[in-house]
N, CA, C and O atoms as a GROMACS GRO file, in nm:
protein
  592
    1UNK      N    1  12.847  -0.348  -0.893
    1UNK     CA    2  12.763  -0.467  -0.910
    1UNK      C    3  12.854  -0.589  -0.926
    1UNK      O    4  12.952  -0.584  -1.000
    2UNK      N    5  12.822  -0.702  -0.856
    2UNK     CA    6  12.908  -0.820  -0.865
    2UNK      C    7  12.904  -0.884  -1.003
    2UNK      O    8  12.804  -0.875  -1.075
    3UNK      N    9  13.014  -0.949  -1.037
    3UNK     CA   10  13.024  -1.021  -1.164
    3UNK      C   11  12.938  -1.147  -1.156
    3UNK      O   12  12.966  -1.235  -1.074
    4UNK      N   13  12.837  -1.157  -1.239
    4UNK     CA   14  12.743  -1.269  -1.232
    4UNK      C   15  12.786  -1.387  -1.318
    4UNK      O   16  12.710  -1.483  -1.331
    5UNK      N   17  12.906  -1.382  -1.376
    5UNK     CA   18  12.954  -1.493  -1.458
    5UNK      C   19  13.065  -1.570  -1.386
    5UNK      O   20  13.143  -1.640  -1.451
    6UNK      N   21  13.073  -1.558  -1.256
    6UNK     CA   22  13.178  -1.624  -1.180
    6UNK      C   23  13.161  -1.776  -1.184
    6UNK      O   24  13.056  -1.828  -1.148
    7UNK      N   25  13.265  -1.845  -1.227
    7UNK     CA   26  13.258  -1.992  -1.236
    7UNK      C   27  13.355  -2.059  -1.140
    7UNK      O   28  13.369  -2.181  -1.142
    8UNK      N   29  13.422  -1.981  -1.056
    8UNK     CA   30  13.510  -2.038  -0.954
    8UNK      C   31  13.477  -1.977  -0.819
    8UNK      O   32  13.421  -1.868  -0.811
    9UNK      N   33  13.513  -2.048  -0.715
    9UNK     CA   34  13.488  -1.998  -0.580
    9UNK      C   35  13.560  -2.085  -0.479
    9UNK      O   36  13.661  -2.148  -0.510
   10UNK      N   37  13.506  -2.087  -0.357
   10UNK     CA   38  13.566  -2.172  -0.255
   10UNK      C   39  13.460  -2.215  -0.154
   10UNK      O   40  13.352  -2.158  -0.146
   11UNK      N   41  13.496  -2.319  -0.078
   11UNK     CA   42  13.408  -2.367   0.029
   11UNK      C   43  13.425  -2.275   0.149
   11UNK      O   44  13.536  -2.254   0.197
   12UNK      N   45  13.314  -2.220   0.198
   12UNK     CA   46  13.316  -2.137   0.317
   12UNK      C   47  13.275  -2.215   0.441
   12UNK      O   48  13.317  -2.182   0.552
   13UNK      N   49  13.192  -2.318   0.423
   13UNK     CA   50  13.142  -2.395   0.536
   13UNK      C   51  13.094  -2.532   0.488
   13UNK      O   52  13.046  -2.546   0.376
   14UNK      N   53  13.109  -2.633   0.575
   14UNK     CA   54  13.062  -2.769   0.546
   14UNK      C   55  12.974  -2.812   0.661
   14UNK      O   56  13.009  -2.795   0.778
   15UNK      N   57  12.857  -2.870   0.627
   15UNK     CA   58  12.764  -2.918   0.728
   15UNK      C   59  12.719  -3.060   0.694
   15UNK      O   60  12.704  -3.096   0.578
   16UNK      N   61  12.698  -3.139   0.799
   16UNK     CA   62  12.644  -3.275   0.783
   16UNK      C   63  12.514  -3.284   0.862
   16UNK      O   64  12.502  -3.228   0.970
   17UNK      N   65  12.417  -3.356   0.807
   17UNK     CA   66  12.290  -3.379   0.876
   17UNK      C   67  12.293  -3.520   0.934
   17UNK      O   68  12.293  -3.617   0.858
   18UNK      N   69  12.296  -3.532   1.067
   18UNK     CA   70  12.306  -3.665   1.128
   18UNK      C   71  12.176  -3.746   1.124
   18UNK      O   72  12.180  -3.867   1.141
   19UNK      N   73  12.062  -3.680   1.103
   19UNK     CA   74  11.935  -3.752   1.101
   19UNK      C   75  11.820  -3.661   1.067
   19UNK      O   76  11.834  -3.538   1.065
   20UNK      N   77  11.705  -3.721   1.041
   20UNK     CA   78  11.584  -3.647   1.002
   20UNK      C   79  11.550  -3.541   1.106
   20UNK      O   80  11.535  -3.570   1.225
   21UNK      N   81  11.538  -3.417   1.059
   21UNK     CA   82  11.500  -3.301   1.139
   21UNK      C   83  11.600  -3.267   1.250
   21UNK      O   84  11.568  -3.191   1.342
   22UNK      N   85  11.719  -3.323   1.243
   22UNK     CA   86  11.822  -3.290   1.341
   22UNK      C   87  11.902  -3.170   1.290
   22UNK      O   88  11.914  -3.151   1.169
   23UNK      N   89  11.956  -3.090   1.382
   23UNK     CA   90  12.036  -2.976   1.338
   23UNK      C   91  12.162  -3.021   1.264
   23UNK      O   92  12.216  -3.128   1.290
   24UNK      N   93  12.207  -2.938   1.174
   24UNK     CA   94  12.328  -2.967   1.097
   24UNK      C   95  12.449  -2.955   1.188
   24UNK      O   96  12.455  -2.868   1.275
   25UNK      N   97  12.546  -3.044   1.167
   25UNK     CA   98  12.675  -3.039   1.238
   25UNK      C   99  12.775  -2.971   1.146
   25UNK      O  100  12.798  -3.016   1.034
   26UNK      N  101  12.834  -2.863   1.194
   26UNK     CA  102  12.936  -2.791   1.116
   26UNK      C  103  13.071  -2.859   1.137
   26UNK      O  104  13.112  -2.884   1.250
   27UNK      N  105  13.139  -2.888   1.027
   27UNK     CA  106  13.268  -2.958   1.032
   27UNK      C  107  13.371  -2.882   0.948
   27UNK      O  108  13.335  -2.805   0.859
   28UNK      N  109  13.498  -2.903   0.977
   28UNK     CA  110  13.604  -2.838   0.901
   28UNK      C  111  13.637  -2.911   0.773
   28UNK      O  112  13.685  -2.851   0.677
   29UNK      N  113  13.610  -3.042   0.773
   29UNK     CA  114  13.633  -3.123   0.653
   29UNK      C  115  13.538  -3.242   0.656
   29UNK      O  116  13.481  -3.275   0.760
   30UNK      N  117  13.522  -3.304   0.540
   30UNK     CA  118  13.432  -3.420   0.529
   30UNK      C  119  13.483  -3.510   0.418
   30UNK      O  120  13.547  -3.465   0.323
   31UNK      N  121  13.452  -3.638   0.432
   31UNK     CA  122  13.489  -3.733   0.328
   31UNK      C  123  13.375  -3.747   0.228
   31UNK      O  124  13.263  -3.785   0.265
   32UNK      N  125  13.403  -3.716   0.102
   32UNK     CA  126  13.307  -3.736  -0.006
   32UNK      C  127  13.332  -3.876  -0.063
   32UNK      O  128  13.443  -3.907  -0.106
   33UNK      N  129  13.229  -3.958  -0.062
   33UNK     CA  130  13.241  -4.096  -0.108
   33UNK      C  131  13.173  -4.110  -0.244
   33UNK      O  132  13.057  -4.073  -0.261
   34UNK      N  133  13.248  -4.164  -0.339
   34UNK     CA  134  13.199  -4.180  -0.476
   34UNK      C  135  13.063  -4.248  -0.479
   34UNK      O  136  13.043  -4.353  -0.417
   35UNK      N  137  12.968  -4.188  -0.552
   35UNK     CA  138  12.833  -4.239  -0.572
   35UNK      C  139  12.756  -4.260  -0.441
   35UNK      O  140  12.666  -4.343  -0.435
   36UNK      N  141  12.793  -4.185  -0.337
   36UNK     CA  142  12.723  -4.198  -0.209
   36UNK      C  143  12.690  -4.062  -0.150
   36UNK      O  144  12.574  -4.034  -0.119
   37UNK      N  145  12.790  -3.977  -0.134
   37UNK     CA  146  12.770  -3.848  -0.070
   37UNK      C  147  12.875  -3.824   0.036
   37UNK      O  148  12.985  -3.877   0.029
   38UNK      N  149  12.839  -3.743   0.136
   38UNK     CA  150  12.932  -3.711   0.244
   38UNK      C  151  12.915  -3.809   0.359
   38UNK      O  152  12.804  -3.830   0.408
   39UNK      N  153  13.025  -3.868   0.401
   39UNK     CA  154  13.023  -3.965   0.511
   39UNK      C  155  12.964  -3.898   0.636
   39UNK      O  156  13.006  -3.790   0.676
   40UNK      N  157  12.865  -3.966   0.696
   40UNK     CA  158  12.800  -3.914   0.815
   40UNK      C  159  12.677  -3.830   0.789
   40UNK      O  160  12.611  -3.786   0.883
   41UNK      N  161  12.645  -3.806   0.661
   41UNK     CA  162  12.526  -3.726   0.628
   41UNK      C  163  12.410  -3.818   0.593
   41UNK      O  164  12.428  -3.919   0.525
   42UNK      N  165  12.292  -3.784   0.639
   42UNK     CA  166  12.175  -3.871   0.618
   42UNK      C  167  12.135  -3.884   0.472
   42UNK      O  168  12.064  -3.977   0.436
   43UNK      N  169  12.179  -3.794   0.387
   43UNK     CA  170  12.146  -3.801   0.245
   43UNK      C  171  12.248  -3.879   0.163
   43UNK      O  172  12.239  -3.884   0.041
   44UNK      N  173  12.345  -3.939   0.230
   44UNK     CA  174  12.446  -4.020   0.161
   44UNK      C  175  12.383  -4.152   0.121
   44UNK      O  176  12.379  -4.247   0.199
   45UNK      N  177  12.333  -4.157  -0.002
   45UNK     CA  178  12.262  -4.275  -0.053
   45UNK      C  179  12.314  -4.310  -0.192
   45UNK      O  180  12.335  -4.222  -0.274
   46UNK      N  181  12.334  -4.439  -0.219
   46UNK     CA  182  12.382  -4.480  -0.351
   46UNK      C  183  12.286  -4.435  -0.462
   46UNK      O  184  12.164  -4.444  -0.449
   47UNK      N  185  12.344  -4.386  -0.570
   47UNK     CA  186  12.270  -4.348  -0.691
   47UNK      C  187  12.171  -4.234  -0.672
   47UNK      O  188  12.092  -4.207  -0.763
   48UNK      N  189  12.173  -4.166  -0.558
   48UNK     CA  190  12.082  -4.055  -0.536
   48UNK      C  191  12.128  -3.931  -0.611
   48UNK      O  192  12.248  -3.906  -0.624
   49UNK      N  193  12.033  -3.854  -0.661
   49UNK     CA  194  12.066  -3.726  -0.725
   49UNK      C  195  12.076  -3.615  -0.621
   49UNK      O  196  12.109  -3.501  -0.654
   50UNK      N  197  12.047  -3.648  -0.494
   50UNK     CA  198  12.044  -3.549  -0.387
   50UNK      C  199  12.155  -3.572  -0.284
   50UNK      O  200  12.137  -3.542  -0.166
   51UNK      N  201  12.270  -3.625  -0.327
   51UNK     CA  202  12.376  -3.660  -0.233
   51UNK      C  203  12.432  -3.538  -0.159
   51UNK      O  204  12.463  -3.546  -0.040
   52UNK      N  205  12.445  -3.426  -0.229
   52UNK     CA  206  12.503  -3.306  -0.169
   52UNK      C  207  12.423  -3.184  -0.214
   52UNK      O  208  12.388  -3.171  -0.332
   53UNK      N  209  12.394  -3.095  -0.119
   53UNK     CA  210  12.327  -2.968  -0.148
   53UNK      C  211  12.427  -2.855  -0.124
   53UNK      O  212  12.489  -2.847  -0.018
   54UNK      N  213  12.440  -2.769  -0.225
   54UNK     CA  214  12.531  -2.654  -0.216
   54UNK      C  215  12.451  -2.526  -0.235
   54UNK      O  216  12.359  -2.520  -0.316
   55UNK      N  217  12.486  -2.423  -0.158
   55UNK     CA  218  12.422  -2.292  -0.173
   55UNK      C  219  12.527  -2.183  -0.156
   55UNK      O  220  12.628  -2.202  -0.089
   56UNK      N  221  12.502  -2.070  -0.218
   56UNK     CA  222  12.593  -1.956  -0.211
   56UNK      C  223  12.574  -1.880  -0.080
   56UNK      O  224  12.460  -1.855  -0.038
   57UNK      N  225  12.684  -1.843  -0.016
   57UNK     CA  226  12.678  -1.760   0.105
   57UNK      C  227  12.605  -1.630   0.076
   57UNK      O  228  12.536  -1.576   0.162
   58UNK      N  229  12.622  -1.578  -0.045
   58UNK     CA  230  12.557  -1.453  -0.083
   58UNK      C  231  12.404  -1.464  -0.071
   58UNK      O  232  12.338  -1.368  -0.033
   59UNK      N  233  12.349  -1.581  -0.103
   59UNK     CA  234  12.205  -1.603  -0.089
   59UNK      C  235  12.167  -1.607   0.058
   59UNK      O  236  12.068  -1.546   0.099
   60UNK      N  237  12.245  -1.679   0.138
   60UNK     CA  238  12.217  -1.685   0.282
   60UNK      C  239  12.220  -1.545   0.343
   60UNK      O  240  12.135  -1.510   0.424
   61UNK      N  241  12.320  -1.466   0.304
   61UNK     CA  242  12.332  -1.329   0.356
   61UNK      C  243  12.208  -1.246   0.324
   61UNK      O  244  12.160  -1.169   0.407
   62UNK      N  245  12.158  -1.263   0.202
   62UNK     CA  246  12.039  -1.187   0.161
   62UNK      C  247  11.920  -1.214   0.253
   62UNK      O  248  11.839  -1.125   0.278
   63UNK      N  249  11.911  -1.337   0.302
   63UNK     CA  250  11.798  -1.374   0.388
   63UNK      C  251  11.834  -1.370   0.536
   63UNK      O  252  11.750  -1.401   0.621
   64UNK      N  253  11.956  -1.332   0.568
   64UNK     CA  254  11.997  -1.321   0.707
   64UNK      C  255  12.020  -1.454   0.776
   64UNK      O  256  12.001  -1.465   0.898
   65UNK      N  257  12.060  -1.557   0.701
   65UNK     CA  258  12.082  -1.690   0.758
   65UNK      C  259  12.231  -1.722   0.765
   65UNK      O  260  12.311  -1.678   0.682
   66UNK      N  261  12.267  -1.799   0.866
   66UNK     CA  262  12.404  -1.848   0.875
   66UNK      C  263  12.413  -1.985   0.808
   66UNK      O  264  12.310  -2.048   0.784
   67UNK      N  265  12.534  -2.031   0.777
   67UNK     CA  266  12.549  -2.161   0.710
   67UNK      C  267  12.480  -2.275   0.786
   67UNK      O  268  12.486  -2.284   0.909
   68UNK      N  269  12.415  -2.362   0.709
   68UNK     CA  270  12.348  -2.479   0.764
   68UNK      C  271  12.201  -2.460   0.796
   68UNK      O  272  12.128  -2.558   0.811
   69UNK      N  273  12.156  -2.336   0.807
   69UNK     CA  274  12.016  -2.311   0.845
   69UNK      C  275  11.918  -2.367   0.742
   69UNK      O  276  11.813  -2.420   0.779
   70UNK      N  277  11.952  -2.358   0.613
   70UNK     CA  278  11.862  -2.410   0.511
   70UNK      C  279  11.901  -2.552   0.469
   70UNK      O  280  11.860  -2.601   0.364
   71UNK      N  281  11.983  -2.617   0.554
   71UNK     CA  282  12.018  -2.759   0.542
   71UNK      C  283  12.112  -2.792   0.426
   71UNK      O  284  12.110  -2.904   0.375
   72UNK      N  285  12.193  -2.694   0.384
   72UNK     CA  286  12.292  -2.724   0.280
   72UNK      C  287  12.412  -2.794   0.341
   72UNK      O  288  12.444  -2.776   0.459
   73UNK      N  289  12.478  -2.874   0.259
   73UNK     CA  290  12.601  -2.942   0.301
   73UNK      C  291  12.723  -2.854   0.279
   73UNK      O  292  12.814  -2.852   0.362
   74UNK      N  293  12.724  -2.781   0.168
   74UNK     CA  294  12.839  -2.697   0.135
   74UNK      C  295  12.791  -2.555   0.109
   74UNK      O  296  12.704  -2.531   0.025
   75UNK      N  297  12.849  -2.461   0.184
   75UNK     CA  298  12.823  -2.320   0.163
   75UNK      C  299  12.941  -2.265   0.085
   75UNK      O  300  13.056  -2.281   0.124
   76UNK      N  301  12.911  -2.199  -0.027
   76UNK     CA  302  13.017  -2.152  -0.116
   76UNK      C  303  13.026  -2.000  -0.117
   76UNK      O  304  12.933  -1.930  -0.077
   77UNK      N  305  13.138  -1.951  -0.163
   77UNK     CA  306  13.157  -1.809  -0.185
   77UNK      C  307  13.224  -1.787  -0.319
   77UNK      O  308  13.313  -1.862  -0.357
   78UNK      N  309  13.181  -1.684  -0.391
   78UNK     CA  310  13.246  -1.646  -0.515
   78UNK      C  311  13.193  -1.709  -0.641
   78UNK      O  312  13.206  -1.651  -0.749
   79UNK      N  313  13.133  -1.825  -0.632
   79UNK     CA  314  13.084  -1.897  -0.750
   79UNK      C  315  12.932  -1.880  -0.760
   79UNK      O  316  12.862  -1.889  -0.659
   80UNK      N  317  12.883  -1.857  -0.879
   80UNK     CA  318  12.738  -1.845  -0.899
   80UNK      C  319  12.686  -1.983  -0.937
   80UNK      O  320  12.687  -2.022  -1.054
   81UNK      N  321  12.641  -2.056  -0.838
   81UNK     CA  322  12.598  -2.195  -0.857
   81UNK      C  323  12.476  -2.208  -0.948
   81UNK      O  324  12.470  -2.297  -1.032
   82UNK      N  325  12.381  -2.118  -0.932
   82UNK     CA  326  12.254  -2.132  -1.002
   82UNK      C  327  12.267  -2.112  -1.153
   82UNK      O  328  12.173  -2.143  -1.228
   83UNK      N  329  12.380  -2.061  -1.200
   83UNK     CA  330  12.400  -2.043  -1.345
   83UNK      C  331  12.473  -2.161  -1.408
   83UNK      O  332  12.490  -2.165  -1.529
   84UNK      N  333  12.516  -2.256  -1.326
   84UNK     CA  334  12.589  -2.371  -1.380
   84UNK      C  335  12.491  -2.470  -1.443
   84UNK      O  336  12.384  -2.494  -1.388
   85UNK      N  337  12.527  -2.527  -1.557
   85UNK     CA  338  12.435  -2.618  -1.626
   85UNK      C  339  12.428  -2.757  -1.562
   85UNK      O  340  12.520  -2.801  -1.494
   86UNK      N  341  12.316  -2.823  -1.587
   86UNK     CA  342  12.294  -2.962  -1.548
   86UNK      C  343  12.410  -3.045  -1.601
   86UNK      O  344  12.453  -3.028  -1.715
   87UNK      N  345  12.459  -3.135  -1.520
   87UNK     CA  346  12.569  -3.226  -1.552
   87UNK      C  347  12.707  -3.160  -1.554
   87UNK      O  348  12.807  -3.226  -1.582
   88UNK      N  349  12.714  -3.029  -1.523
   88UNK     CA  350  12.844  -2.964  -1.507
   88UNK      C  351  12.919  -3.035  -1.395
   88UNK      O  352  12.861  -3.071  -1.292
   89UNK      N  353  13.048  -3.055  -1.416
   89UNK     CA  354  13.130  -3.119  -1.313
   89UNK      C  355  13.221  -3.015  -1.250
   89UNK      O  356  13.283  -2.933  -1.318
   90UNK      N  357  13.227  -3.021  -1.117
   90UNK     CA  358  13.308  -2.927  -1.041
   90UNK      C  359  13.419  -3.001  -0.969
   90UNK      O  360  13.396  -3.107  -0.910
   91UNK      N  361  13.538  -2.946  -0.973
   91UNK     CA  362  13.651  -2.998  -0.897
   91UNK      C  363  13.657  -2.923  -0.766
   91UNK      O  364  13.665  -2.800  -0.764
   92UNK      N  365  13.655  -2.998  -0.656
   92UNK     CA  366  13.662  -2.939  -0.523
   92UNK      C  367  13.798  -2.976  -0.465
   92UNK      O  368  13.831  -3.094  -0.454
   93UNK      N  369  13.877  -2.877  -0.429
   93UNK     CA  370  14.012  -2.906  -0.383
   93UNK      C  371  14.093  -2.965  -0.498
   93UNK      O  372  14.085  -2.918  -0.611
   94UNK      N  373  14.172  -3.070  -0.466
   94UNK     CA  374  14.255  -3.132  -0.570
   94UNK      C  375  14.196  -3.260  -0.625
   94UNK      O  376  14.234  -3.304  -0.733
   95UNK      N  377  14.101  -3.322  -0.552
   95UNK     CA  378  14.060  -3.457  -0.588
   95UNK      C  379  13.912  -3.479  -0.616
   95UNK      O  380  13.877  -3.554  -0.706
   96UNK      N  381  13.826  -3.414  -0.540
   96UNK     CA  382  13.684  -3.447  -0.543
   96UNK      C  383  13.616  -3.385  -0.665
   96UNK      O  384  13.635  -3.267  -0.696
   97UNK      N  385  13.537  -3.466  -0.734
   97UNK     CA  386  13.457  -3.417  -0.846
   97UNK      C  387  13.310  -3.441  -0.815
   97UNK      O  388  13.268  -3.553  -0.786
   98UNK      N  389  13.231  -3.334  -0.823
   98UNK     CA  390  13.086  -3.340  -0.807
   98UNK      C  391  13.022  -3.311  -0.941
   98UNK      O  392  13.075  -3.233  -1.021
   99UNK      N  393  12.907  -3.374  -0.966
   99UNK     CA  394  12.831  -3.347  -1.088
   99UNK      C  395  12.696  -3.289  -1.048
   99UNK      O  396  12.624  -3.349  -0.968
  100UNK      N  397  12.663  -3.174  -1.104
  100UNK     CA  398  12.536  -3.110  -1.074
  100UNK      C  399  12.423  -3.194  -1.133
  100UNK      O  400  12.426  -3.230  -1.251
  101UNK      N  401  12.324  -3.225  -1.050
  101UNK     CA  402  12.211  -3.306  -1.096
  101UNK      C  403  12.087  -3.222  -1.123
  101UNK      O  404  12.012  -3.249  -1.218
  102UNK      N  405  12.063  -3.120  -1.040
  102UNK     CA  406  11.946  -3.035  -1.060
  102UNK      C  407  11.945  -2.922  -0.957
  102UNK      O  408  12.014  -2.930  -0.856
  103UNK      N  409  11.865  -2.818  -0.984
  103UNK     CA  410  11.847  -2.717  -0.880
  103UNK      C  411  11.762  -2.776  -0.768
  103UNK      O  412  11.679  -2.864  -0.791
  104UNK      N  413  11.782  -2.726  -0.648
  104UNK     CA  414  11.702  -2.771  -0.534
  104UNK      C  415  11.575  -2.686  -0.526
  104UNK      O  416  11.582  -2.564  -0.514
  105UNK      N  417  11.462  -2.750  -0.534
  105UNK     CA  418  11.335  -2.679  -0.521
  105UNK      C  419  11.305  -2.657  -0.373
  105UNK      O  420  11.318  -2.750  -0.293
  106UNK      N  421  11.267  -2.536  -0.336
  106UNK     CA  422  11.238  -2.510  -0.195
  106UNK      C  423  11.114  -2.588  -0.150
  106UNK      O  424  11.011  -2.586  -0.217
  107UNK      N  425  11.127  -2.654  -0.038
  107UNK     CA  426  11.016  -2.733   0.016
  107UNK      C  427  10.942  -2.653   0.124
  107UNK      O  428  10.982  -2.542   0.158
  108UNK      N  429  10.838  -2.711   0.176
  108UNK     CA  430  10.757  -2.643   0.279
  108UNK      C  431  10.834  -2.620   0.408
  108UNK      O  432  10.792  -2.540   0.491
  109UNK      N  433  10.947  -2.690   0.427
  109UNK     CA  434  11.030  -2.667   0.547
  109UNK      C  435  11.082  -2.524   0.550
  109UNK      O  436  11.111  -2.470   0.658
  110UNK      N  437  11.093  -2.461   0.434
  110UNK     CA  438  11.139  -2.322   0.430
  110UNK      C  439  11.041  -2.231   0.503
  110UNK      O  440  11.081  -2.131   0.563
  111UNK      N  441  10.913  -2.267   0.497
  111UNK     CA  442  10.811  -2.187   0.566
  111UNK      C  443  10.827  -2.194   0.717
  111UNK      O  444  10.786  -2.102   0.788
  112UNK      N  445  10.887  -2.303   0.768
  112UNK     CA  446  10.912  -2.315   0.911
  112UNK      C  447  11.021  -2.217   0.955
  112UNK      O  448  11.022  -2.172   1.070
  113UNK      N  449  11.111  -2.185   0.865
  113UNK     CA  450  11.217  -2.089   0.896
  113UNK      C  451  11.164  -1.946   0.895
  113UNK      O  452  11.198  -1.865   0.981
  114UNK      N  453  11.081  -1.918   0.794
  114UNK     CA  454  11.025  -1.784   0.781
  114UNK      C  455  10.906  -1.790   0.687
  114UNK      O  456  10.920  -1.840   0.575
  115UNK      N  457  10.790  -1.742   0.729
  115UNK     CA  458  10.675  -1.740   0.639
  115UNK      C  459  10.708  -1.664   0.511
  115UNK      O  460  10.763  -1.553   0.515
  116UNK      N  461  10.674  -1.724   0.397
  116UNK     CA  462  10.700  -1.664   0.268
  116UNK      C  463  10.835  -1.699   0.208
  116UNK      O  464  10.863  -1.664   0.093
  117UNK      N  465  10.920  -1.770   0.284
  117UNK     CA  466  11.054  -1.802   0.236
  117UNK      C  467  11.052  -1.900   0.119
  117UNK      O  468  11.134  -1.890   0.028
  118UNK      N  469  10.958  -1.994   0.120
  118UNK     CA  470  10.953  -2.093   0.012
  118UNK      C  471  10.942  -2.024  -0.123
  118UNK      O  472  11.009  -2.062  -0.219
  119UNK      N  473  10.859  -1.924  -0.131
  119UNK     CA  474  10.842  -1.849  -0.256
  119UNK      C  475  10.959  -1.754  -0.280
  119UNK      O  476  11.007  -1.741  -0.393
  120UNK      N  477  11.006  -1.688  -0.175
  120UNK     CA  478  11.112  -1.588  -0.189
  120UNK      C  479  11.245  -1.648  -0.234
  120UNK      O  480  11.321  -1.583  -0.306
  121UNK      N  481  11.273  -1.772  -0.192
  121UNK     CA  482  11.403  -1.832  -0.223
  121UNK      C  483  11.398  -1.919  -0.350
  121UNK      O  484  11.499  -1.976  -0.391
  122UNK      N  485  11.281  -1.929  -0.410
  122UNK     CA  486  11.267  -2.008  -0.534
  122UNK      C  487  11.365  -1.959  -0.639
  122UNK      O  488  11.380  -1.839  -0.662
  123UNK      N  489  11.433  -2.054  -0.703
  123UNK     CA  490  11.533  -2.021  -0.804
  123UNK      C  491  11.670  -1.988  -0.748
  123UNK      O  492  11.764  -1.965  -0.823
  124UNK      N  493  11.681  -1.986  -0.613
  124UNK     CA  494  11.809  -1.955  -0.549
  124UNK      C  495  11.838  -2.050  -0.433
  124UNK      O  496  11.927  -2.024  -0.352
  125UNK      N  497  11.764  -2.159  -0.424
  125UNK     CA  498  11.772  -2.253  -0.312
  125UNK      C  499  11.901  -2.333  -0.312
  125UNK      O  500  11.935  -2.395  -0.211
  126UNK      N  501  11.974  -2.332  -0.423
  126UNK     CA  502  12.099  -2.406  -0.431
  126UNK      C  503  12.090  -2.516  -0.535
  126UNK      O  504  11.988  -2.533  -0.602
  127UNK      N  505  12.200  -2.591  -0.546
  127UNK     CA  506  12.205  -2.700  -0.643
  127UNK      C  507  12.233  -2.831  -0.573
  127UNK      O  508  12.298  -2.836  -0.468
  128UNK      N  509  12.182  -2.936  -0.633
  128UNK     CA  510  12.207  -3.072  -0.584
  128UNK      C  511  12.313  -3.135  -0.672
  128UNK      O  512  12.321  -3.107  -0.792
  129UNK      N  513  12.393  -3.220  -0.611
  129UNK     CA  514  12.502  -3.283  -0.685
  129UNK      C  515  12.527  -3.423  -0.633
  129UNK      O  516  12.484  -3.460  -0.524
  130UNK      N  517  12.596  -3.501  -0.716
  130UNK     CA  518  12.638  -3.635  -0.673
  130UNK      C  519  12.789  -3.643  -0.684
  130UNK      O  520  12.852  -3.569  -0.760
  131UNK      N  521  12.847  -3.735  -0.606
  131UNK     CA  522  12.993  -3.749  -0.603
  131UNK      C  523  13.037  -3.842  -0.715
  131UNK      O  524  12.999  -3.959  -0.719
  132UNK      N  525  13.118  -3.790  -0.805
  132UNK     CA  526  13.175  -3.867  -0.916
  132UNK      C  527  13.308  -3.928  -0.875
  132UNK      O  528  13.336  -4.045  -0.903
  133UNK      N  529  13.391  -3.848  -0.807
  133UNK     CA  530  13.519  -3.897  -0.756
  133UNK      C  531  13.534  -3.848  -0.612
  133UNK      O  532  13.523  -3.728  -0.584
  134UNK      N  533  13.560  -3.941  -0.522
  134UNK     CA  534  13.566  -3.910  -0.380
  134UNK      C  535  13.699  -3.855  -0.333
  134UNK      O  536  13.795  -3.843  -0.409
  135UNK      N  537  13.701  -3.823  -0.205
  135UNK     CA  538  13.819  -3.769  -0.138
  135UNK      C  539  13.774  -3.680  -0.024
  135UNK      O  540  13.656  -3.678   0.011
  136UNK      N  541  13.866  -3.609   0.034
  136UNK     CA  542  13.834  -3.521   0.147
  136UNK      C  543  13.819  -3.377   0.096
  136UNK      O  544  13.901  -3.328   0.018
  137UNK      N  545  13.712  -3.312   0.142
  137UNK     CA  546  13.693  -3.169   0.114
  137UNK      C  547  13.708  -3.094   0.245
  137UNK      O  548  13.677  -3.145   0.352
  138UNK      N  549  13.757  -2.971   0.235
  138UNK     CA  550  13.780  -2.890   0.355
  138UNK      C  551  13.736  -2.746   0.331
  138UNK      O  552  13.734  -2.698   0.217
  139UNK      N  553  13.702  -2.679   0.440
  139UNK     CA  554  13.672  -2.536   0.432
  139UNK      C  555  13.795  -2.466   0.373
  139UNK      O  556  13.908  -2.492   0.413
  140UNK      N  557  13.770  -2.378   0.278
  140UNK     CA  558  13.877  -2.306   0.210
  140UNK      C  559  13.918  -2.367   0.078
  140UNK      O  560  13.988  -2.303  -0.001
  141UNK      N  561  13.874  -2.492   0.051
  141UNK     CA  562  13.908  -2.556  -0.076
  141UNK      C  563  13.851  -2.477  -0.193
  141UNK      O  564  13.739  -2.426  -0.186
  142UNK      N  565  13.928  -2.467  -0.303
  142UNK     CA  566  13.875  -2.402  -0.423
  142UNK      C  567  13.771  -2.489  -0.493
  142UNK      O  568  13.774  -2.612  -0.484
  143UNK      N  569  13.680  -2.423  -0.561
  143UNK     CA  570  13.578  -2.488  -0.644
  143UNK      C  571  13.594  -2.431  -0.784
  143UNK      O  572  13.594  -2.310  -0.803
  144UNK      N  573  13.606  -2.519  -0.881
  144UNK     CA  574  13.623  -2.474  -1.019
  144UNK      C  575  13.570  -2.579  -1.114
  144UNK      O  576  13.553  -2.695  -1.075
  145UNK      N  577  13.542  -2.542  -1.238
  145UNK     CA  578  13.498  -2.642  -1.334
  145UNK      C  579  13.604  -2.751  -1.350
  145UNK      O  580  13.723  -2.722  -1.356
  146UNK      N  581  13.559  -2.876  -1.355
  146UNK     CA  582  13.651  -2.989  -1.375
  146UNK      C  583  13.685  -2.998  -1.523
  146UNK      O  584  13.597  -2.985  -1.608
  147UNK      N  585  13.809  -3.020  -1.551
  147UNK     CA  586  13.852  -3.039  -1.690
  147UNK      C  587  13.838  -3.186  -1.724
  147UNK      O  588  13.865  -3.272  -1.641
  148UNK      N  589  13.795  -3.215  -1.847
  148UNK     CA  590  13.779  -3.355  -1.890
  148UNK      C  591  13.913  -3.424  -1.902
  148UNK      O  592  13.919  -3.542  -1.937
   0.00000   0.00000   0.00000
């Protein structure tokens, strides 16, 4: 049985959404801009609590989805995102700090992917975060709690 207290992991995939209802673009790296989000992503908005969506690859695997299908920006491995507390800060790579704002509630768009998915993925849809300190993030970067 996997260790459910994992607080570190890494980025497995990065996706940007270029526009409303457009497919996600998979990228090797992205610029995280302080108090905005990921450069080139439609959710990059000042002061938004929804700047970045992160989900565990393990959750995607359970539902048979590849990265980006459920519109996440960062697909992670090894870290149990849903157990992290509100306002927890994560260090991504060497520079970027994200602050968890809230869990992502599954919307009706999940039903377009698979009937019943909105209910099935509840509580595991991922976490939303905002950029506290910007920089470049890349696939393979470590994710760990930020030290004060």
